[in-house]
N, C-alpha and C positions, 0 to 999 in steps of 0.2 A: 571021290564023289564026282560023277559026271554031270555035265550041264544038260538040262532037259532040251530035247529037240523041239523047236517050235513047229506046231502043226497049224492046219487051217482054222481049227476052233480057237486056239490061243491067239492067233493073229486077229480073228474077228473080235475077240474079247478086248485085245489091246487097242484095236481101232475104236471100238465103242467107248472104252475107258478114256482114251486120248481125247475124243470129242467131248465127253462129259467133263473132263478136266479143263479143257480150253474154254468151253462155254461157261463152266462153273466159275473159273477165275475172272473171266471177262464180264459176264452178265449176272452172276449169281452170288458172288462173294467167295470168301476163303473156304468155308466148310464144304460146299459141293466140289470145289477145285481140289481140295486135299483128298476127299473121298475118291474122286476120279483118278488122282495120282496114285493112290494106294491100289486101286483096281488095276492100273496100268503096270505097276511094279510087281504085283502078285500074279499076273496073267500066265506066266510060264511055269511057275512052281505050284500054284494053288488056283486052278481055274475057277472052281466053285466059289472060293472066297472073293476072287476078282469080280465075278458076276454080281455077288452081293454088294460089294463096295460100289460098283458102277450103278446098280439099281438104286442104292441109297443116295448116291450123288444126284441122280435125276429127281428123286423124291424130295430131297432137301432143296434142290434148285426150284422145283415147283412151289414148295412151301414158301420159300423166300419171295418169289414173285407174287404169290397170293397175298402175303402179308404186306408187301410194298404197295400193291394196288389198293388194298383196304386202307392203308395209312394215307395214301393220296386222296382217296374219296373222302375220308374223314377230315382231312386238311381242307379240302375244297368246301365241304359242308360247314366247317367251323368258320372259315373266312366269309362265306355267304351269310352265316348267322350274325357275325359281327357287323357286316355291312348293313344288314337289314335292321339291326338294333341301334345303329348310329343315329343320333338325333340330327334332324335336317335344319332345325332353326338355329341360326347363329346370332 
């Protein structure tokens, strides 16, 4: 079995997957990072699978950020509601 020769397309896939992996682990959590890592590892043997892993890494990253923003907004609203309902007469 011979090792596949890297070409420009697989190098581009590897670059995108590497960026998704780093950004995923640093800013998005474990799941986007692992998907980016799988995309990076599959880039030479299975480029189409690597593209799918990379695409899903970015999708999961975006979903994580949207959920985090919603949680922060709900937290701020809940704190505001608690402050508003605090009795002021001591």
